[in-house]
Structure formats: C-alpha cells, structure tokens
C-alpha positions, -999 to +999 in steps of 0.1 A: +407+239-373+438+235-352+435+218-318+454+228-287+453+217-250+444+241-222+452+231-186+430+248-160+442+246-124+418+256-097+430+257-061+396+263-045+390+245-012+352+243-010+325+228-032+312+248-049+339+275-048+342+310-063+377+300-074+363+272-096+336+295-108+361+320-120+382+293-135+352+281-155+344+316-167+380+321-178+380+288-196+347+294-215+359+329-226+393+315-237+376+287-257+354+312-274+383+336-281+404+308-296+375+296-318+373+331-332+409+328-342+404+294-358+418+273-330+399+245-313+409+239-277+405+210-254+403+221-217+415+198-190+405+209-155+427+201-124+410+205-090+439+206-066+417+198-036+413+163-051+450+158-050+459+175-016+472+144+001+492+132-029+507+167-032+517+167+004+533+132+000+551+143-031+565+174-013+579+152+015+591+122-005+601+139-037+582+113-058+547+116-072+522+088-066+508+071-097+475+090-093+493+124-093+516+119-123+489+124-150+479+157-133+515+169-134+519+158-170+486+175-180+499+209-168+535+204-181+523+193-216+496+219-222+497+246-248+484+271-223+475+273-186+448+291-166+457+292-130+433+304-103+438+305-066+421+319-035+440+346-017+448+340+020+468+366+040+476+386+008+491+357-011+482+325-030+470+295-010+493+269+005+477+242-017+484+262-048+521+268-038+525+231-030+514+222-065+539+247-080+566+234-058+563+198-071+562+208-107+594+202-127+615+234-127+611+240-164+576+226-167+560+260-175+589+277-193+575+297-222+539+285-216+512+312-220+495+316-186+464+335-175+463+342-138+432+346-117+425+350-080+395+352-057+390+366-022+363+378+001+374+414-001+389+436-029+417+445-005+435+414-017+435+422-054+471+434-054+482+398-047+479+392-084+508+415-091+527+412-059+526+374-054+514+355-084+532+374-112+567+371-095+560+334-089+553+327-126+581+350-137+604+327-117+590+297-136+597+315-169+561+313-180+546+339-204+519+356-184+493+377-201+491+414-191+456+412-177+451+392-145+416+386-132+406+392-096+371+385-082+360+396-048+328+384-032+309+416-043+318+408-080+294+378-080+259+391-082+225+376-090+235+373-127+266+354-118+292+381-123+294+419-125+298+436-159+332+449-149+344+414-140+330+401-173+349+427-192+382+417-175+375+380-182+369+387-219+400+409-222+423+384-204+409+355-225+416+374-257+452+381-246+457+344-239+441+334-272+464+357-291+495+341-275+482+305-281+471+312-317+504+328-326+527+299-318+532+262-328+511+236-309+539+226-286+530+245-254+564+260-253+581+290-268+612+283-289+644+287-268+672+300-290+698+287-265+682+252-261+705+236-287+737+257-289+764+250-315+794+234-298+824+257-294+847+232-313+823+235-343+825+273-342+863+271-342+864+248-372+841+272-391+864+301-384 
C-alpha cells in the first residue's frame, strides 16, 4: 500500500474548538477514503494557536524561528492539505491569514487542498467561496469542489448532523481521488518548470 503525507491545519483559537473538531472529522474521512483506494496516509496536524507568537515574529522579521520551521516544512512538503479556519466578520481568521502570509509563495502550488470553515451562524457559509477559494487560487493550489462549512447548529448530541456528515464524506472522497491519482510528490507536474532553452530550439531547427 502506498503511503502519502497529509497536512492538517487548524486555526481554532479555543480548546476544544469546533474548528479542530471539523478538521479531525475531515481527516478521519480522508484517511478512510484513501485506504479504500489503496493509499495509506500519515496525517500531521498543525494547531496554529500553538505557533501564534512565532507566526507574528516571522511576519515582522521575515525569518521563522527554529520552532516554526518544521511546521512550515510539514505543510509545504505534504502530498495534500486540509485547511480549516473559523470565520470572523465574513472571512478567515487573522491567525489563518498570517500563516498563509509566511508560507513560501509556491509552497502549495499544485497541492490538493480540502477547505473547511466553522462559525456560530450559517450566515457565514459563503466565506468558503468568497474568501477561502480565491486565497488558495492565488496560491495555485488544487482545491476540491466541495468545501465543508459547519455552523453551531450542525453539531448535535451525536457529534454532527447527517447533512454535515454527507458533506464531509463527499469532500474527503474528492480529495482522496486527487491524491490517489498522482505521484507521491505533493505537487502536480508543471510543464513549464524546466523549459527547453531557446538556443537549443534554434539548433534543432
């Protein structure tokens, strides 16, 4: 069975948090979906709240502290990414954006990404498409069609509503399809990454 790495970024601020809960549900569903496709995955969870001070220092100085570098490398080197953020004022959290801002510009280029978001009200669910998708399109990531939003009412006594569970399963399947269908590099092949020099083309003519 093939083995891939899955980075899971949770930007929840409290302990416990619905953001981490959603991240865990998405992770479990993705691991299951990949196993069904003959791919073993090793999830590596990043809790951004644990790195808040180092992220702020990096943003100001332009250099990561030693404790932060492994976290950045984990995300940049993963075969796939699950990214979940709370929604504040109709957009991703400042902590989440700070993390994205300190990543190398091409760190997520071609990486399959599943997006999730949480909020107290369903009024914020459009933030997935109006804020998160444009952000990851700018980063040249390959975002799965189904984003997963969970409002407070989605979490019931059983842990999650059936509708939320269905969305999690569908999104995890889409991410698993992308991961299983590419080499274990975490990156799509860029046809322009190694161009033939113009002089060589002229000699061939």
